[in-house]
C-alpha angles and dihedrals in degrees: 000000000000120000119207123190118216086217091065090064097060116135113257118267090254091052092050092048089054090049089051090055095044102040116008136335093237090067089075086078113083124231113057122097107278094045095080128083096241092175091057090047093053092044091051092049090047092049091051092047093051099038121129121221095271098037120112124210118200114227116211121237126204118200106215094188088061095032091228143094115272118245112275090242088067097052117111119232133221117218121217130351116314121224090220132025116199120193113190129187145128102259100037108133095018113149127213118259127231122254093261092057091049095051100078120058115239097208144005092274091062093040096049104031102028102034093147093046096237094132096048092045090053091050090047091050089054090054090049092049130026096008093050090052090049094049092046090061093062119106096210138001130208122191127201098208120214117217093227144346090255089060090050088056092050092050091048089051089055090052092051091049090054090049091049090052092050098042106020094170097043108136093225100045105123134226119225092264092048090049092053090055091044093053091050088070089067101038097097097052094038093053090047091050090052091048097043114040110213102179139098090226125027121196113191113219124213124230090265 
């Protein structure tokens, strides 16, 4: 089995900064559909699927503490063809919303920084295009279902605390206020995922 993390396929910081200039400033922040290298993801999965016994497939690594992709020389490699490929990540299986759902902002970030809805429409278009094609290729999907968006925020705060303990001087380790703004980028899709199950198997998680 080989396990791939959606997070390891984020666009580089430079690529996201270019996207922010070309499309919308909010796209500088990693995480939403449109900030991953979907082509690299599909190529990696294809390479693993077609690998011969002695072939090695490099697996990308993204360093969250530095908010950038690790140098290729630091990527691990998988040898041979795996029996199972698992891709895990928060927005896997998310479906695009209709225009009516996109119209009203879900939080102050959308209201203040995406008043015209350009950012959320771009993200939605990504879900309707390259991400939908990626998700459609999966054989089976399993969802670990959060009880609420508030609990998602609490769990993400725990993750950031662990990162802060491990890399206290990392330039991209967030304060509580920074984390609240960061999480707001994902509120729309997370709430929609909770409301509209999109998996073959759903496992409901408790508060703890």
